[in-house]
N, C-alpha and C positions, 0 to 999 in steps of 0.2 A: 353213402352217396356213390353214384356211378357216372361215368361219362361215355357217351356213345361216339364211335368213330366208324365210318363206313368206307370200304374200298369199292370202287366202281370200275370194273375191268371188262374189256371186250371179249376175253376168253375166260373159261373157268379155271380158277386156281387149282392146279393139280397138287398131289401130295408133296412133291419136292418144293413147290413154291410156298405152300402152307408151312412146311417145316422151316424154310428160310425165314419166313415172317415170324415164326414162333421162337427163332433164335435172337429176336430183338433184345432180349435181356442177357444174352450170353449163355454159356453152357451150364451155369449153376442152377438155372431154373428148370422146373419139371413140367410135365404135360399130363393132364388128366382128361377124361371124357365123360359126358353125361348123356342121358336120353338116347341110349343105344348108339352113341357116336355122333348124334346130331349136333352136339355142342362140345367144343374142345376148349380146355382151360389151360392157360399159362399160369403156373403156380410157383410160389416161393418154396425154398428148400424144405420147409416144414409142411408143405401141402396146402397152404392157404391160397385160395384162388385170387389172382391179380387181374387177369383179363379173360373174359369168356367170349368165344368166337362161335357164331352160329354157322351151320352149313350154308354154302353159297346158294343164292336163289337167282335163277335166270329171269330177268324182267323183260318180257316181250311186248309190253303194252306201252304205246307212245304216251308221253306226258307224265308218267309216274314219278320220274326223278324230279322234274320241275314242280310237280304238285306237292310232294312230300318234303323235299329238301330245299326248295327255292334255289335250285342249282340248275345250270344249263342242261337241257335234255340231250343225251348223246344221240348220234346217228346210229340207229339199229339197236338190237337187243344188248343188254348189259348185265353182267353178273354182279349181284349185290351181296357183299360179304360184310356182315355187321359184327363189331366187337364192342363189348361193354367192359369198361375199366373201373375197378373199385378205387374211389378217391380216398378211402381210408388209408391207403399206402401212397405216399407222395409220387413215387415213380410210375404208378400204374397207368396214369393218363398218358404219359409219354411212351410207355410200352405199347399201348393200344395204337398210338399214332405211328410208332415205328413199324408195328406189324402191318398196318394198312398201307403205309408208305412203301414198304418193301414189295407188297403185292402189286401196287400200282406201278412201281418202277419196273419190275420184271415183266409185267403183262401190258404195259402201256396204257394204264388207266388213270383215274383221278381219285382224290380222297375228299370226303366230307366229314367235318368242315375243312376247308382247304388249308387253314393254318395249322391243323393238327398233324398233317402228314410229314414224315421225315424218314430217314433210313439209318439214323445213328443207333449204335448199341447203347442201351440204357441199363447200366449196372444197378443192382438193387443194393442201396446203401442204408436204407431205413431199417430200424430194429423192428421187424414184423412181429416179434414175440410180444411187443407191447401193444399191438393192435388187437382189439377183441375179434374173435373168430365170428364169421357170419352166422346168424341164427338159422339160416336156411340155405339149402344147396341151390335153390332157384336163382339163376343169375339175374333175373329182372328185379328181384325184390331187394330194396336197400335197407329197410327197417322192418323188423317183425316183432310185434307184441302179441299178447294173448288174445287181442280182439281185432288187430289191424295189420295189414301189410301195406307198406308205403313204397311207392316207386317214384324216384325223382328224375324228371326229364327236362333237359335243356335243349329243346329243338324248336324250330319255328313252327312246325306242324307235328302234333303228336298223333300218330296213327295207331290203328289196332294191329300191332305187329304180332307175330307168333309168340314173342316173349310175353307181351301183355295178355294175349289170349290164354296162354298157359298159366299165368299168374291168376287170372280171373277164375279159371277152372279150379285151381288149387285152393283159392280162397272160398269158393262156393262149397267145395268138399269139406273144408275145415271150419266153416261157419264164421269166417273172418270178413271184415270189410276190406275193400281195396281202395286206396286213396292215392291219386297221382298228384304230385307236387310239381308245379311249373312256374317260370317267371311270368309276369303279366303280358309279355310279348308273344307268348305261345298261343296257338289255336289248336282245337281238336278237329279231327276229321269227323264226318257224320257217323262213321262206324264206331270210332272211339267214344263219341258222345252217347250213342245208343248203348254201348257196353257199360257205361258208367251211370246210366239212368237208374234212379231209385236208390234210396238209402238201403244199406249203410255205405255203399260205394260213394266216392266223392272226388270232385276235381278241386284241388287246393291251389290257389294262386298266391304266391309269396311276393307281395309288393314291398319294395324297400321303404317306401314312405308311409304306406297305410297298413302294413301288416298282412296277415293271411285272411283270405276270404274265399267263399265258394264260387267257382267260376261259372256255375249254372244258375244259382239262386242269388248270389251276391251277399249272402250272410257272412258277417265277420266271424272268424274262427280262432280258436285257441287250441294248443296241444295240451290235452288233459287226460290223465289216466290211460296213456298209451294210444290216443287217437285224437284226430281233429274234430272238435265239437263246436257248435255255435256259441258265441259270447252272448249272454242274456243279462238283461237289466234286472232290477229288483222285482219287477212284475213278471219276470220269466219270458219277456219278449226279446226276440233277436232283431238286429238292425243290419241294414245293408251297408257295405263299404262304399265310400265315395267314388272310387274308380269304376264301379259297376253301373253307374248311371248311364242311361241311354245316350248315345251320341246323336248327331244330326242325321237326317235321312239323306242318304247318298243317291237315292233313286234306284239302287239295285234291288232285285226281287228274286224270290225263289218260288217255283211251282212245285207243290208237294202232292204226291199221290200215295194213298194208303189203300191197299187192296188185298182181298183174299180170293183165291180160286180153289176149287175142289174137283178132283178127278177120281173116277173109279180106278182102283188098283189093278194093274195088268201088265203083262210083259211088254206090250207095245206102247206103254205110256212114255212120253218124252217130256221132261221137266225143263223149265226155263223159257218155254215158248210164249207164255203170257208176258213175261218181262220183256222179251225181245219185241213182242207186238207193241207194248207200251212205248218202248224206245223208238221204234220205227215211226209210229204215228206222231210222236212229239218232236223228233229230231231228223227224221228221214233216213236214219241208219241204225243198225243194231248196236248193242254195247260193244266196246272194243276189247274189254278184258274182264276176267273174273278170277276169284281166288277165295280162300277161306280166311285170309289175313292180308295185311298190307305190308309191303307194296303189292298191289294187284299185278300178278305176273303172267297170267295165262291168257292167250287169245280166246275170245268168246267162243263157246261151243256148247250147244244144248246137249249133245251126246255125252260130253265129258261131265257136265253138271249132273245128268241123269245117272251115269255110272257111279259117281261119287255118292249120290244119295242112296243108290241101291246097296252099295257096300256098307253103308252106315245104318241102314234100316234094321230094326224098327226105331233106332235112335234118331233124333232130329238132326238135320243138317243145316248149318248156318253158312251163308256165303255172301260175298260182296261182288258188285259189278260197277264198272266205270265206263264213261263215254269218251269221245274224242275231246282233246283239250279245247277245241274251238267252241264247244258247248259243254261247259262244266256240268257234270251230273254224276251222282253216286246213288246206288241202291243197295239195300240189304234184303236178303231173302232167306226165309226159314222154311224148310220143308218138313212137314209133320205127317206121320202115319197115324191115322185115327180110325175109329170104328166106321166112320162115314166114307173113308177113302184116303186119298193122298191130298194134302192141303199145302198151298204155297201162300205164306204171308209176306207181302212185299211192301217196302217203303222206298219211294224214289224221290229225290230232290234234284231239280234242274235250276241252274243259275242264269239270270238275265241282267244285263247292264242297264244304265239309265235310259238309253235310247232303244231298248229292246222290249217287245211286248210278249209276255207268256202266251202260248198258243191255246187259249181257252176254247176257241172254236173247234179245236180238234178233239176235245174231251168226249163229247157225245158220240161221234163216230167210233172213237176208241172203245168206249163203254159197250157199244153195240157189238163190236168185234170180239171183245173179251167174253161177253155173254154167249154169243153164237158159237164161238170156237174154243174157248178156254175155261168153261165152267165157272164164270164169275159168281161170287157170293156177294161181296160188297165192294164199293169203290168210293172213297172220300177224296175230293179234290179241293185243295186249299191254296191260297197265295199268301206270302208274307214278305215284309220288308226285311231283307237279310242279304248276306254277302253273295256275290255272283259266283265266287269260287267254292261255294257250299261248305266252307269250313265254319267252325263255331268259335267266336271270340269270347273272352271272359268279360262280357258286357251284356247289359240288358238288351234283348231284342224283342221287337213286337211279336206277339203270338200270331200264329197263322189265322187267316180269315177263311172259313169254309165258303166255297162258292157252289158246289154241287155234290150230290150224293146219289149213287146208283145202286139199286137193289137188283141182284141177278134174278133171272126168270124163275129158277127153281126155288129160290128163297122167297120170292113174291108169292109163289103158289103155296108155300108152307105157311106164310102169314095169312093168306086169304086175299084174293084179288080185290074184292069189294073194299076191304079195310085198307089195303095197301094203296089203293087209288084215291083215298079220301084223307089226305094228311090234315091234321088239325089247324095248322097255320097257313095252309095253302102255299103256293098254287098247286093245282093238280099236276101229277107227274107226267112227263112226256114218255110215251111208249117208244122203246127202242127194241123192236121185235117183241120178245117176252120180258125183257128187262124194263124197269121203271126208273126214270131219271128225274130227280128232284132238284129244282133250282133253289139255292139257299142264299145267294148273295143279296145283301141289302146295303144301303149307305152306311149303316152303323155296324161295326164289328160285333158288339154284344148282341144285337138283334139276330145276326146270322147264327151265332152259337145258340141262342135261345130257340131259334127255328129248328136247328139240327137236333138239339136235345129233345124238343117236343116230338119231332118226327121219330127218333129212335124209341122214345117211350111209347108212342102210338103203335109202333111195329112190334112191340113185345107186350101185349096186353096181359093183365093179371090173369093167372089161371092157365096160361099156356107156356110151354118152354120158350126160353129166350131165343130169338133168331140169331144167326151167326153174324151179328153186326160187328162186334169186336173192335169198335172204334171209340176213342175218347179224345176229349180236348187235350192237346199237349200241355 
């Protein structure tokens, strides 16, 4: 098990300050480095890691500290230096707190959680030889078995940090499941929820009264054969834990857009413009920041997004974007190089309060702009009853209700205009230039999904290649 402590400082911790922090345990402890120096570890005399410190990250995006830590947002950019302490050794948690507290004291910053920070020397008194050595050098992983890597997180919001992203890649390479264990008070960011989608990965909620359950499906869980698996009755059926039941409707809503664009590959191609267009149409402003992990730390720049994708090509690039705190919004974007060109798969969620209406009237003009200027393939627009802050709680939430689907002009040509303009469940699509815009909203949610499924089936008739719809009910 580990404990996270974060130092938030207005200036970057230099080598002298980092060394002062690493002396939190006195001169008897050693220092090690991993990942070509990106991670520094404070170690026991026998080399056992006690605290792992990631390289500081400059967070230049307003609202990120408040979004992820429920901590007052500082004025201006802040350096985020994160330490993970192994609680297998009793002193390690206080060592991490002393490390962070020393950085904050020297540089005039703060510590999260506030009660963890201090500047005392923490001598190592425990017999570390009696503590089993970690089964992996990865600092994010707390328990490693033949089938599963377990990460234990005690944070109000669990983000897709670089720690977690590295662990996901390692598990994918090794064929292991990644399971994150949290208390029932924790929420996931949309990025973390996307990363954990699909078995064998799992979000495990440890409830003191009701035991363990899956935070996304509600299935009651048990630790068995080195992994968390559903508890099944004599008929083999799983059951949902009581805390997972849906709460009352607060009136909060989310507007969800899932879209794909395609561009010819070329040296003049600029990526991220479709996402920026979506943001401007729906909020009146571009995204405020982007990154490949959380915290989202870089000011929004389509040039920098493009440069990153070029350096990673032909491998895919995954990135995140966020908006201004006044309009909570988060997007994930995956850039793929395919035989057809360069594709952007984008999912965007925007949050609205009880007295705020999602701007559904802006969707058709947005779809027209995406098709005319950004190579739109498909766009699905949905609305759901969910949190305004776009985080994911460990409770049942109503599924999205589709309200509109847009088929890009080139894709409509591939399907065949006559066929594409005659959907089986009606009504006829609205023409947006060359794109076709289908209304899906009905008074009943199941009817809306039935209409969408019938439409998608109609657009990929038997005997012809499937069009690039690429959209499924969540």
